[in-house]
MILOZA-909780 format. One record per atom (N, C-alpha, C): atom name; x, y, z. Coordinates in steps of 0.1 Angstrom, whole numbers, plus 5000, padded with zeros to 4 digits. Each point is the difference from the previous one (the first is absolute). Layout:
N
   selum     px     py     pz
      CA      X      Y      Z
...
This chain:
296
   selum     px     py     pz
       N   5241   3903   7115
      CA   5002   5013   4997
       C   4984   5004   5004
       N   5001   5011   5005
      CA   4986   5006   5005
       C   4992   5009   4992
       N   4990   4998   5001
      CA   4986   5004   4990
       C   5003   5018   5003
       N   4994   5007   4989
      CA   5001   5013   5001
       C   4985   5004   5002
       N   4999   5009   5012
      CA   4987   5004   5004
       C   4991   5008   4990
       N   4986   4996   4999
      CA   4992   5008   4991
       C   5002   5016   4999
       N   5002   5003   5013
      CA   4997   5015   4999
       C   5016   5005   4994
       N   5011   4993   5002
      CA   5012   5003   4998
       C   5001   4998   4984
       N   4995   4991   4993
      CA   4998   4999   4987
       C   4994   5010   4993
       N   4988   5008   5007
      CA   4994   5009   4994
       C   5011   5010   5000
       N   5004   5004   5010
      CA   5009   5014   4999
       C   5013   4997   4991
       N   5007   4990   4999
      CA   5007   4996   4989
       C   4996   5003   4986
       N   4989   4996   4994
      CA   4992   5001   4990
       C   4997   5015   4996
       N   4998   5011   5010
      CA   4995   5010   5003
       C   5016   5009   4993
       N   5011   4995   5010
      CA   5011   5007   4996
       C   5006   4997   4987
       N   4997   4986   4996
      CA   5006   4998   4988
       C   4994   5008   4986
       N   4984   5004   5002
      CA   4995   5008   4993
       C   5006   5013   4997
       N   4998   5006   5014
      CA   5011   5019   4999
       C   5014   4998   4997
       N   5007   4987   5001
      CA   5014   4998   4994
       C   4999   5000   4988
       N   4991   4993   4991
      CA   4996   5001   4986
       C   4998   5013   4997
       N   4993   5007   5006
      CA   4995   5013   4995
       C   5012   5011   5000
       N   5010   4998   5010
      CA   5012   5009   5002
       C   5005   4996   4992
       N   5004   4987   4993
      CA   5009   4998   4991
       C   4998   5006   4986
       N   4984   4999   4999
      CA   4996   5006   4987
       C   5001   5018   5002
       N   4999   5006   5009
      CA   5001   5012   5000
       C   5016   5001   4998
       N   5009   4996   5006
      CA   5015   5003   4999
       C   5003   4996   4986
       N   4993   4996   4992
      CA   5004   4999   4983
       C   4994   5010   4994
       N   4997   5013   5005
      CA   4994   5008   4993
       C   5015   5010   4997
       N   5000   5003   4986
      CA   5012   5006   4997
       C   4999   5017   5003
       N   5014   5003   5001
      CA   5001   5017   5006
       C   4992   5008   4990
       N   5001   4996   4988
      CA   4993   5008   4990
       C   4983   5000   5001
       N   4995   4991   5003
      CA   4986   4998   5005
       C   4998   5009   5012
       N   5008   4996   5010
      CA   4997   5008   5013
       C   5001   5013   4997
       N   5012   5006   4994
      CA   5001   5014   5000
       C   4990   5006   4991
       N   4994   4995   4990
      CA   4989   5006   4990
       C   4988   5000   5006
       N   4996   4990   5009
      CA   4987   4998   5006
       C   4997   5006   5014
       N   5009   5007   5005
      CA   5001   5006   5013
       C   4991   5015   4999
       N   4990   4999   5005
      CA   4993   5015   4999
       C   4998   5009   5013
       N   5007   4991   5012
      CA   5001   5009   5013
       C   5010   5011   4995
       N   4999   5011   5003
      CA   5012   5012   4999
       C   4996   5011   5012
       N   5009   5006   5002
      CA   4997   5014   5006
       C   5002   5012   4991
       N   5002   4998   4988
      CA   5002   5010   4992
       C   4986   5008   4992
       N   5001   5010   4997
      CA   4987   5005   4994
       C   4999   5015   4995
       N   4988   5002   5005
      CA   4998   5016   4999
       C   4998   5007   5014
       N   5005   5011   5005
      CA   4998   5006   5009
       C   4995   5013   4999
       N   4992   5006   5006
      CA   4994   5013   5000
       C   5002   5011   5014
       N   5006   5011   4996
      CA   5004   5008   5012
       C   5004   5015   4995
       N   4994   5008   5010
      CA   5004   5015   4995
       C   4994   5003   4984
       N   4989   4995   4996
      CA   4990   5002   4988
       C   5010   4998   4987
       N   5008   4987   5005
      CA   5007   4995   4987
       C   5000   4985   5002
       N   5000   4993   4989
      CA   5004   4984   4998
       C   5014   4996   4997
       N   5006   4988   5006
      CA   5011   4999   4995
       C   4997   4986   5000
       N   5013   4995   4991
      CA   5000   4985   5002
       C   5011   4996   5012
       N   4999   4988   5005
      CA   5006   4996   5011
       C   5009   4987   4999
       N   5012   4999   5005
      CA   5006   4990   5001
       C   5006   4997   5013
       N   4998   4987   5003
      CA   5007   4995   5014
       C   5009   4989   4998
       N   5011   5006   5007
      CA   5010   4988   4997
       C   4999   4988   5003
       N   4990   4997   5013
      CA   4998   4988   5004
       C   4983   4994   4997
       N   4996   5005   4990
      CA   4989   4994   4991
       C   5001   4986   4997
       N   4990   4992   5007
      CA   5003   4984   4998
       C   5005   4996   4989
       N   4996   5007   4985
      CA   5002   4996   4986
       C   5018   4998   4999
       N   5011   5006   5007
      CA   5011   5003   4997
       C   5007   5001   5012
       N   4994   4999   5011
      CA   5008   5004   5015
       C   5015   4989   5001
       N   4996   4990   4995
      CA   5013   4990   4998
       C   5009   5000   4987
       N   4995   5009   4993
      CA   5007   4996   4989
       C   5012   5001   5000
       N   5014   4998   4996
      CA   5014   5004   5003
       C   5004   5009   4986
       N   5007   5008   5008
      CA   5006   5011   4993
       C   5015   5004   5002
       N   5010   4997   4994
      CA   5013   5002   5006
       C   5004   4989   5007
       N   5011   5002   5009
      CA   5007   4993   5007
       C   4993   4997   5015
       N   4995   4989   4999
      CA   4992   4997   5015
       C   4990   5010   5003
       N   4991   5007   4992
      CA   4991   5013   5003
       C   4988   4993   4993
       N   4991   5005   5009
      CA   4985   4997   4994
       C   4991   5014   4998
       N   4991   5001   4994
      CA   4993   5010   4997
       C   4992   5005   5014
       N   4996   4991   5007
      CA   4993   5005   5012
       C   5009   5002   5012
       N   5014   4995   4999
      CA   5009   5002   5012
       C   5009   5011   4996
       N   5001   5004   4990
      CA   5012   5010   4997
       C   4999   5011   4989
       N   4989   4997   4995
      CA   4997   5011   4986
       C   4991   5014   5004
       N   5000   5006   5013
      CA   4997   5011   5002
       C   5003   5012   4990
       N   5014   5002   4996
      CA   5004   5011   4994
       C   4994   4999   4987
       N   5001   4986   4994
      CA   4996   4998   4985
       C   4984   5003   4999
       N   4992   4996   5007
      CA   4984   5000   5005
       C   4997   5014   5001
       N   5007   5009   5008
      CA   4999   5013   5002
       C   5004   5009   4986
       N   5008   4997   4991
      CA   5004   5006   4989
       C   4986   4994   4989
       N   4997   4988   4999
      CA   4989   4999   4992
       C   4987   5004   5002
       N   4999   5005   5014
      CA   4985   5004   5003
       C   5003   5016   4997
       N   5008   5005   4998
      CA   5005   5013   4998
       C   4998   5000   4981
       N   5006   4995   4997
      CA   5001   4999   4982
       C   4986   4997   4995
       N   4992   4987   5004
      CA   4991   4998   4995
       C   4987   5013   5001
       N   5002   5008   5011
      CA   4990   5011   5001
       C   5005   5011   4993
       N   5012   4998   4995
      CA   5008   5015   4993
       C   5000   4999   4983
       N   4998   4989   4994
      CA   5002   5002   4988
       C   4987   4991   4993
       N   5000   5001   4987
      CA   4990   4993   4994
       C   5000   4986   5000
       N   4989   4994   4997
      CA   4998   4983   5003
       C   5010   4995   4988
       N   5001   5004   4987
      CA   5006   4994   4992
       C   5014   5005   4999
       N   5005   5006   5011
      CA   5015   5003   5001
       C   5006   4990   5009
       N   4992   4994   5006
      CA   5005   4992   5012
       C   5012   4989   4993
       N   5000   4994   4988
      CA   5008   4993   4992
       C   5013   5008   4998
       N   5002   5013   5005
      CA   5016   5007   4993
       C   5007   4995   5009
       N   4999   4990   5010
      CA   5011   4996   5006
       C   5011   4989   4992
       N   4991   4994   4989
      CA   5005   4992   4985
       C   5012   5008   4996
       N   5000   5013   5000
      CA   5012   5008   4994
       C   5013   5000   5008
       N   5000   4994   5014
      CA   5011   5001   5007
       C   5003   4988   5007
       N   4995   4988   4998
      CA   5003   4988   5004
       C   5007   4994   4992
       N   5008   4990   5003
      CA   5011   4993   4990
       C   4991   4988   4992
       N   4992   4993   5007
      CA   4988   4991   4994
       C   4989   5002   5002
       N   4992   4995   4994
      CA   4985   5002   5005
       C   4996   5000   5013
       N   4991   5003   5007
      CA   4995   5003   5014
       C   4995   4987   5004
       N   5007   4992   5009
      CA   4992   4985   5005
       C   5001   5000   5014
       N   4994   4990   5003
      CA   5000   4998   5014
       C   4998   4983   5002
       N   5003   4999   5012
      CA   5004   4983   5003
       C   4994   4995   5011
       N   4992   4991   4999
      CA   4989   4999   5012
       C   5005   4988   5010
       N   5013   4996   4998
      CA   5003   4989   5009
       C   4997   5002   5015
       N   5003   5011   5006
      CA   4997   5001   5016
       C   4987   5000   5002
       N   4991   5000   4989
      CA   4987   4997   5008
       C   4996   4987   5001
       N   5008   4989   4998
      CA   4997   4983   5000
       C   4997   4998   5017
       N   5010   5006   5009
      CA   4995   4995   5012
       C   4988   5002   5004
       N   4991   5013   4997
      CA   4987   5001   5010
       C   4988   4997   4988
       N   5006   4994   4988
      CA   4987   4997   4995
       C   5002   4985   4990
       N   5009   4991   5005
      CA   5001   4987   4999
       C   5000   4997   4984
       N   5009   5012   4996
      CA   5005   4997   4984
       C   5013   4990   4998
       N   4999   4998   4989
      CA   5012   4990   4997
       C   5013   5005   4990
       N   4991   5010   4990
      CA   5007   5001   4987
       C   5006   5015   5002
       N   5009   5003   4998
      CA   5007   5014   4999
       C   4995   5007   4988
       N   4995   5014   4998
      CA   4995   5004   4988
       C   5005   5013   4996
       N   5005   5004   4991
      CA   5004   5014   4997
       C   4986   5006   4992
       N   4998   5013   5002
      CA   4991   5005   4991
       C   5008   5012   4995
       N   4999   5003   4986
      CA   5002   5013   4996
       C   4990   5009   4999
       N   5000   5015   5000
      CA   4991   5008   5000
       C   5000   5007   4983
       N   4989   5003   4997
      CA   5002   5006   4985
       C   4988   5010   4997
       N   4988   4999   5007
      CA   4988   5004   4996
       C   4999   5011   5011
       N   4993   5014   4995
      CA   4995   5009   5008
       C   4996   4995   5016
       N   4991   4992   4998
      CA   4992   4997   5011
       C   5007   4991   5008
       N   5011   4992   4997
      CA   5011   4992   5007
       C   5007   5011   5007
       N   5004   5011   4996
      CA   5009   5006   5005
       C   4994   5008   5011
       N   4986   5004   4997
      CA   4992   5007   5011
       C   4997   4991   5012
       N   4996   4987   4999
      CA   4998   4991   5011
       C   5009   4997   5007
       N   5013   4996   4994
      CA   5012   4997   5006
       C   5012   5010   5000
       N   4994   5016   5003
      CA   5012   5009   4997
       C   5010   4999   5012
       N   4997   4998   5013
      CA   5010   4998   5008
       C   5009   4989   4997
       N   4998   4988   4995
      CA   5011   4991   4997
       C   5003   5002   4986
       N   4996   5008   4992
      CA   5010   5008   4988
       C   5011   5007   5006
       N   4995   5010   5008
      CA   5012   5008   5006
       C   5011   4990   5009
       N   4993   4992   5004
      CA   5010   4992   5009
       C   5009   4991   4989
       N   4996   4995   4992
      CA   5007   4995   4988
       C   5012   5010   4997
       N   5000   5011   4998
      CA   5004   5008   4995
       C   5013   5003   5012
       N   4996   5001   5012
      CA   5007   5008   5011
       C   5007   4988   5004
       N   4998   4986   4997
      CA   5010   4988   5007
       C   5008   4999   4990
       N   5004   5004   4988
      CA   5009   4997   4990
       C   4996   5000   4984
       N   4987   5004   4996
      CA   5000   4999   4986
       C   4999   5013   4996
       N   5012   5006   5001
      CA   5004   5013   4999
       C   5015   5003   4994
       N   5003   5016   4996
      CA   5014   4997   4994
       C   5005   5012   5009
       N   4994   4998   5013
      CA   5008   5012   5011
       C   5009   4993   5010
       N   4998   4985   5000
      CA   5007   4995   5010
       C   4993   4998   5011
       N   4988   5002   5000
      CA   4992   5001   5014
       C   4994   4986   5003
       N   5004   4994   5010
      CA   4992   4984   5004
       C   4995   5000   5011
       N   4998   5012   5007
      CA   4994   5002   5011
       C   4986   5007   5002
       N   4988   4994   5000
      CA   4986   5007   5000
       C   4996   5006   5013
       N   5009   4997   5009
      CA   4995   5004   5015
       C   5003   5015   5001
       N   5007   5009   4992
      CA   5005   5012   5004
       C   4994   5010   4987
       N   5006   5011   5000
      CA   4995   5009   4989
       C   5010   5003   4988
       N   5008   4988   4999
      CA   5013   5003   4990
       C   4991   4999   4988
       N   4988   4990   4998
      CA   4993   5002   4985
       C   4994   5014   4998
       N   4996   5006   5007
      CA   4993   5010   4999
       C   5000   5011   4988
       N   5014   5002   4998
      CA   5000   5015   4993
       C   4998   4995   4988
       N   5008   4984   4994
      CA   4998   4999   4988
       C   4987   4994   4995
       N   4989   4996   5009
      CA   4989   4998   4997
       C   4990   5012   4999
       N   5004   5009   5007
      CA   4992   5013   5001
       C   5005   5010   4985
       N   5011   4997   5000
      CA   5003   5008   4984
       C   4994   4993   4987
       N   4999   4985   5002
      CA   4991   4994   4989
       C   4986   5003   4996
       N   4995   5001   5015
      CA   4986   5003   4999
       C   4999   5015   4999
       N   5009   5009   4994
      CA   4999   5016   4999
       C   4993   5005   5010
       N   5003   4995   5014
      CA   4998   5007   5016
       C   5012   5008   5004
       N   4992   5015   5000
      CA   5011   5008   5008
       C   4998   4999   5015
       N   5014   5000   5005
      CA   5000   4998   5015
       C   5013   5008   5005
       N   4999   5006   5015
      CA   5010   5000   5006
       C   5002   4994   5013
       N   5011   4998   5006
      CA   5001   4997   5014
       C   5001   5011   5010
       N   4998   4995   5015
      CA   5002   5009   5012
       C   4999   4993   5011
       N   5003   5004   5009
      CA   4998   4997   5015
       C   4994   5008   5008
       N   4994   5009   4993
      CA   4988   5009   5010
       C   4988   4997   4995
       N   4994   4996   5013
      CA   4986   4995   5001
       C   4991   5014   4996
       N   5001   5010   5005
      CA   4990   5013   4996
       C   5001   5001   4987
       N   5010   5001   4993
      CA   5001   5001   4984
       C   4994   4988   4996
       N   5000   4988   5002
      CA   4993   4988   4993
       C   4983   5003   5005
       N   4996   5006   5011
      CA   4987   5005   5003
       C   4993   5008   4990
       N   5009   5010   4995
      CA   4999   5013   4991
       C   4996   4992   4988
       N   5010   4992   4994
      CA   4999   4994   4987
       C   4987   4990   4999
       N   4998   4994   5008
      CA   4989   4991   5004
       C   4987   5006   4995
       N   4999   5014   5009
      CA   4989   5008   4998
       C   4998   5005   4983
       N   5011   5002   4995
      CA   5002   5005   4985
       C   4997   4986   4991
       N   4997   4986   5006
      CA   4998   4995   4990
       C   5008   4988   4998
       N   5015   5001   5007
      CA   5009   4991   5001
       C   4996   4986   5007
       N   5008   4989   4996
      CA   4999   4987   5009
       C   5016   5002   5007
       N   4999   4995   5010
      CA   5017   4998   5008
       C   5000   4986   5008
       N   5013   4998   4995
      CA   5000   4983   5004
       C   5011   5001   5013
       N   4998   4998   5007
      CA   5006   5003   5017
       C   5004   4986   5006
       N   5008   4998   5009
      CA   5005   4988   5005
       C   4999   5004   5017
       N   4995   4989   5009
      CA   4997   5003   5014
       C   5009   4990   5005
       N   5005   5001   5011
      CA   5011   4991   5008
       C   5004   5006   5013
       N   5006   4989   5006
      CA   5005   5007   5012
       C   4990   4992   5013
       N   5004   4999   5010
      CA   4993   4995   5014
       C   4990   5007   5002
       N   4997   5015   4998
      CA   4990   5007   5003
       C   4989   5000   4989
       N   5001   4995   4988
      CA   4991   4998   4987
       C   4989   4991   5005
       N   4989   5004   4996
      CA   4984   4999   5005
       C   4997   4986   4989
       N   5008   5001   4988
      CA   4999   4989   4989
       C   5009   4990   5001
       N   5013   5002   5000
      CA   5009   4991   5000
       C   5012   5001   5008
       N   4998   4999   5012
      CA   5010   5003   5009
       C   5016   4988   4997
       N   4995   4993   4997
      CA   5009   4987   4995
       C   5007   4999   4989
       N   4996   5007   4988
      CA   5003   5002   4991
       C   4997   5011   4992
       N   5008   5007   4986
      CA   4993   5008   4994
       C   4990   4998   4993
       N   4990   5008   4997
      CA   4990   4996   4991
       C   4994   5013   4991
       N   5000   4997   4987
      CA   4998   5014   4990
       C   4983   4997   4998
       N   4997   5015   5000
      CA   4984   5000   4996
       C   4999   5015   4995
       N   4986   5003   4997
      CA   4999   5014   4992
       C   4991   5005   5006
       N   5003   5014   5002
      CA   4992   5013   5002
       C   4994   5003   4990
       N   4989   4999   4996
      CA   4992   5004   4991
       C   4992   5010   4998
       N   4992   5004   5011
      CA   4991   5014   5003
       C   5000   5005   5010
       N   4998   5013   5001
      CA   4997   5008   5012
       C   4984   5008   4999
       N   4993   4996   5013
      CA   4985   5007   4999
       C   4998   5000   5014
       N   4993   5011   5003
      CA   4995   5005   5015
       C   5005   4993   5010
       N   5014   5003   5000
      CA   5011   5000   5012
       C   5005   4986   5000
       N   4998   4994   4989
      CA   5007   4984   5000
       C   5008   5000   4989
       N   5012   4991   5001
      CA   5006   4995   4988
       C   4994   4986   4997
       N   4999   4998   4988
      CA   4996   4987   4997
       C   5010   4992   4995
       N   5002   4985   5003
      CA   5012   4993   4997
       C   4994   4983   4993
       N   5007   4997   4992
      CA   5001   4989   4991
       C   5008   4992   5004
       N   4996   4988   5011
      CA   5009   4991   5007
       C   5003   4989   4988
       N   5015   4996   4998
      CA   5003   4988   4995
       C   4994   4991   5002
       N   5002   4995   5013
      CA   4993   4989   5009
       C   4985   5001   5006
       N   4992   4993   4994
      CA   4987   5001   5005
       C   4995   4993   5015
       N   4999   5007   5009
      CA   4997   4994   5010
       C   4988   5004   5009
       N   4997   4993   5007
      CA   4988   5003   5008
       C   5001   5009   5015
       N   5013   4998   5003
      CA   4999   5009   5012
       C   5016   5004   4999
       N   5005   5010   5010
      CA   5011   5005   5002
       C   5004   5000   5014
       N   5004   4990   5006
      CA   5003   4997   5011
       C   5012   5010   5009
       N   5007   5001   4990
      CA   5012   5014   5006
       C   4996   5012   5002
       N   4987   5001   4997
      CA   4995   5018   4998
       C   4997   5003   5016
       N   5008   5003   5009
      CA   5001   5003   5015
       C   4989   5010   5001
       N   5000   5014   4992
      CA   4990   5009   5000
       C   4987   4999   4995
       N   5001   4991   4993
      CA   4987   4996   4992
       C   4993   5012   4990
       N   5012   5004   4994
      CA   4993   5010   4990
       C   5002   4996   4986
       N   5001   4988   4997
      CA   5001   4992   4987
       C   4984   4996   4997
       N   4992   5007   4993
      CA   4989   4994   4994
       C   4997   4994   4987
       N   4994   4986   5001
      CA   5001   4992   4988
       C   4985   5005   4992
       N   5005   5008   4991
      CA   4987   5006   4991
       C   4992   4987   4991
       N   5009   4992   4993
      CA   4996   4989   4992
       C   5012   4989   5004
       N   4996   4990   4993
      CA   5011   4989   5001
       C   5014   5005   4992
       N   5008   5002   5008
      CA   5014   5006   4995
       C   5003   5013   4996
       N   4989   5010   5003
      CA   5000   5015   5003
       C   4998   5004   5015
       N   5011   5008   5003
      CA   5001   5008   5010
       C   5000   5012   5004
       N   4996   5005   5010
      CA   5002   5016   5001
       C   5002   5004   5016
       N   5012   5012   5003
      CA   5003   5005   5008
       C   5001   5015   4999
       N   4998   5008   5014
      CA   4998   5014   5000
       C   5013   5006   4993
       N   4997   5007   4990
      CA   5014   5006   4995
       C   5009   5007   5011
       N   4996   5006   5009
      CA   5008   5006   5012
       C   5006   4989   5007
       N   4997   4986   4998
      CA   5007   4985   5003
       C   5007   4997   4993
       N   5004   5003   4989
      CA   5010   4995   4990
       C   5013   4993   5004
       N   5004   5009   5009
      CA   5014   4995   5006
       C   5000   4987   5010
       N   4987   4998   5002
      CA   4995   4989   5008
       C   5003   4986   4993
       N   5002   4999   4988
      CA   5001   4990   4992
       C   5011   4997   4997
       N   5011   5007   5006
      CA   5016   4998   4999
       C   5006   4997   4987
       N   4995   5010   4988
      CA   5005   4999   4985
       C   5013   5002   5006
       N   5009   4993   4988
      CA   5014   4997   5005
       C   5008   4999   4985
       N   5010   5005   4999
      CA   5008   5005   4987
       C   4993   5005   4986
       N   5003   4998   4988
      CA   4996   5009   4993
       C   4989   4995   4993
       N   4988   5009   4997
      CA   4988   4999   4995
       C   5000   5007   4985
       N   4992   4991   4994
      CA   4998   5002   4985
       C   4988   5006   4999
       N   5001   5016   4993
      CA   4985   5007   4997
       C   4997   4997   4986
       N   4993   4995   4996
      CA   4994   4996   4986
       C   4989   5006   4994
       N   5002   5006   4985
      CA   4989   5008   4999
       C   4994   4992   4987
       N   4984   4997   5003
      CA   4992   4994   4986
       C   5002   5009   4990
       N   5002   4991   4989
      CA   4998   5007   4987
       C   4988   4998   4992
       N   4991   4991   5005
      CA   4989   4995   4996
       C   4992   4993   5006
       N   4987   5003   5004
      CA   4991   4989   5008
       C   4991   4994   4991
       N   4999   4987   5006
      CA   4990   4991   4993
       C   4984   4997   5009
       N   4992   5001   4998
      CA   4989   5000   5008
       C   4996   4982   4999
       N   4998   4999   5013
      CA   5002   4983   5001
       C   4987   4998   5010
       N   4988   4993   4995
      CA   4988   4999   5009
       C   5001   4981   5001
       N   4995   4999   5010
      CA   5000   4985   5004
       C   4996   4991   4990
       N   4990   5002   4992
      CA   4995   4993   4986
       C   5012   4999   4992
       N   5004   5013   4998
      CA   5014   4998   4988
       C   5012   4995   5006
       N   5001   5001   5011
      CA   5013   4988   5007
       C   4994   4987   5000
       N   4987   4997   5002
      CA   4997   4987   4998
       C   5000   4992   4985
       N   4995   5009   4992
      CA   5006   4996   4987
       C   5012   4997   4993
       N   5009   5014   5007
      CA   5016   4995   4997
       C   5006   4983   5003
       N   4992   5002   5013
      CA   5007   4986   5008
       C   4995   4987   4991
       N   4989   5002   4994
      CA   4991   4987   4997
       C   5009   5000   4985
       N   5005   5010   4993
      CA   5007   4997   4989
       C   5014   4994   5004
       N   5003   4998   5008
      CA   5016   4995   4999
       C   5000   4988   4999
       N   5011   4997   4990
      CA   5001   4986   4994
       C   5016   4997   5003
       N   5004   4994   5010
      CA   5017   4999   5003
       C   5002   4989   4991
       N   5013   5004   4992
      CA   5004   4992   4992
       C   5015   4993   5004
       N   5000   4988   5003
      CA   5009   4991   5003
       C   5011   5001   4993
       N   5015   5006   5006
      CA   5012   5002   4994
       C   5005   4987   4995
       N   5004   4999   4990
      CA   5007   4989   4992
       C   5012   5000   4992
       N   5006   5012   5004
      CA   5013   5004   4998
       C   5010   4991   5004
       N   4997   4997   5010
      CA   5013   4995   5012
       C   4997   4985   5000
């Protein structure tokens, strides 16, 4: 039997130490991982003289969370996230829980799809009950509703089939159109517009449709809240898309058709505004206390 070289034995010992550390990391439960994550793309954004709460579907704390059949928030929830970005900036903080009036069961979400990225081993479900939880996890709340926790037969959160019932529940007036010029006029009067871009010529999503929010018009630009927070827009051939802040872009108003808006657009009128500062936002997040669902 050959003797092991001292250097080889040293490296094997180091490997064993790291293997033990990895094993210890993999024992972290999903609950611990989900609660402890502080990395986020969400927060407060300021443009055109106003502040807005911003949610990104690909924010690390829920990017891989599963909602619906084979869907994850980061991969398929642009429509739900766009609606979340509108509602949170259109109703009072205390009204965010109104979704409870139209769900079949309490709002909950499941973290099982978080496991591959965070070495988690336990499947955990959380139930949403407090205003601060609704605020922090609002896209997940709407996603839970859109993917089946409703009385309208909707199981598909990737389109706008859940929009009308949610807008009604939150008391928001809306109308629909395919006229981009009308959308610009309504935005100038204070409305939000949820639109979809798609097709081969789209500078944002040429391979699949993508929902986002047209939020403001100022100094010849239309400002948009992108549901997906990205560093670059590689399909922007004309270089007309300007990133104002992470998740916020603007394009010249007279180039609005360059965005390749397709299908029906929702013009939504806020019925109240809540002023959020970064300090207020941080305080709400700190108050979040997820409650594990024990009903199932």
